[in-house]
N, C-alpha and C positions, 0 to 999 in steps of 0.2 A: 534552583533553578525547581528542583523536583518538589517543594515545601512550597512555594510559589503556585503551584498549578494541581498539586493538593488539596490546598485550601477553597477552591472553585470547585469540591467538587467530582474531581480527575481521582483515580488510582492510579501509584505506579508501579508500570510489570517492571522488573531487571530484562536486558533486552537476551540472556539465555545466547541461544545463535543468532541473534542478529547483529553484526558490525558495523557501528557509524550513528546507533540509532538510541533515541530514548523513547520508550512506548508509555501508552496509559490510555487507562479507558473509562468511561464514565454508564450507570448504570449499574443494574441487581446483572448478576455475574452468568443470569443462564437468558439475560434479555439485554446487550448491552446497546447503548442511546446514540455511544458519538469512541471514537478510535483516533487516539492524536499521536502521529511517529513524528518525534522533532529529528532534527542531523546537523550537523554542524554546513556552513557553505563551500565548499568546496570538497569535501569527505569523494568516496569513490560512489558510496550512495546516493548524493547530492547530485552528482557529476551523471549519474546515468540516469536519475528520475527526469534532470530535466532533459538528458538527448532524447528518452519515449516522450517527453511530452513534444518536443518538436516535433519530432519524428511523424506522433496524430495531426501535429498542426499542419506539416508537409502532405502528408500523406489522407488523404478523409476516409480511404478506406480502409485504411490501420484501426485508425479510428474508430469507426461502424464497425469490425469487426472485435474488434476491443469490449466494445458494450457491450456489444452482444453476447461472448463470453459471459463475461460480467452477468449480466443478467440469469445465462441459463446454473452458471456455478452459485447465483443466490439462492435460486428455487433450487438447486440439489440440495445446498448448504447452508441453510437457515438458520441452521441451528449446529453451525460448525465454522467456523470463524479461520482457522487454524486450513482449514480444509480447502473455501474457499479461498486466501491467500494460497497456499500452494497451485492450487488448478490456475492459479494468473501468470508462472514463473515461467510456465515452458513458452508460455503466446510471446510475455517481453522479451525474453532471449532471444529469440530467435527474431523478434521485429527489430532488435537493435543488432545484431548480427550481420542482417541484409545491406544494413544502407540505410542512407539516406535518400530519398527520390527511388 
């Protein structure tokens, strides 16, 4: 899988502290144009992402709050992908812990 994705211009990033994921990026290091995160169906990461997607569909207020958070983080961390990603974590965890509806 990795060689096939690298062949179309993506750079593989060792996943380090990101279990259950394979990470790729495309574009110059200082200005990435694409980020690709792959996981196996049924993995803990996959299950959490599906649960968060369902939660946003069921609770539009959560989806809107998440959109606003992402906009704010993108503005604050336009050149710092790690901080942007880290900034979303507490929101996602709290939303998932609050449960459905």
